[in-house]
N, C-alpha and C positions, 0 to 999 in steps of 0.2 A: 504495500499499500504505499510505502515512503516513495517508490520510484515513482509511482503515479504522482503524487502530489508534488515531488522534483520536477516532474515534466511538465504538468501544469504551471507550475512557480514558473519556470523558464519560460515558458508561451507567454505567463502574464507580462514578464520582464521585457520580452520581447515585442509583445502587442503595445505596451508603455512606450517603448522606443521610438514605433512606425506611428504611433499618434502623435508624439511628441514632435520628429520630425518634420510631419507632413508632406513629405513628395507622395504625391498623387500619383507621378509618372513611374514610380517604380515598386510601391507599395501598396496593394489590396487594402490594407487596413488602412492607412491613410486615404484612400480614395473613401472607403465608406463613411471615414471619417469627416471628409469634406461633405459628405451628403447630409450628413445627420443622423442623430438618434433615431427619428422613425424609418430612414430606411433599413439604418441597421437593426432594427425591432422588426421590420418587414421581414427582413433576410433570417434573421432567426427563427421569425415563425415558419418561413419557406422550408428551412433546413428541420425543424421539428417533424412538419407533416412529410419531407422525405424519409425521416426515420422513421416514423410509425407504417409510412408503405414498405419501407424494407423490414421491420420487423413482422409486419402482418403476411407480406406475400414474394420477400426476396431472400437470398441466401444469407449465410451468417459474415459473409466477407462483405454482403452488402450493407448489412448492420452494422458493422463495425465502421465503415468508412464511413456511412452515415453518421454515426454517433460520435465522431470525432469531427465534423462538420459543425454538428451543434453544438459540441464543446467548445469550438475555436469561436465560433460566433456569439455564443455566451460568453465568452470571454470579452470579445472586442466590446460588445454591448456594456458591458460591467466597466471596462476602463474609459468608454466613452462617459459615461456616469460619473465615475469617480469611487466606483465600489472595487473596493480588493476581494480578491480569493480569501484573504485571510479574516475578513467579515463573513463572507459566506460560509466557509469553516466554523466561525464562532459561531454561529447561528445554527448550523448543524450538529456540533459538539453541544449547544443548549440542548438541543430536542434528542440528545440519544438517550435512550431510556425511558422515554413518555409515546405514550401509544399515540398512534398518527391518527385517531378517534380523539383521543382529550387533547391531543394536541391541536388539532383544527378547531372543533369545538372551544377553545381558548381564545382562538381568534376572531371568533362572532360574538364575543362577550361584549 
């Protein structure tokens, strides 16, 4: 699991560098950044749908590829909004050991 977090942390750093550099001609991340959060969010939604389709009718390889695309675009959106992977991890840590039903109910109060 440590290797997964290391990979995501490295990717988060690369995305932050490309957001800051803003070179739309050589960086897909910078291009999305220039187009704004609504475009990034829409792209994340497209990737989510593609992941669902792969899960339901694609191969294992298709699902792995689409899941990677989904996570990549999620990290771009988080970076765009100034939300760190550490913040997301802290929220997941907070929820650990709590029933999903109970956690969801606590949000509607």
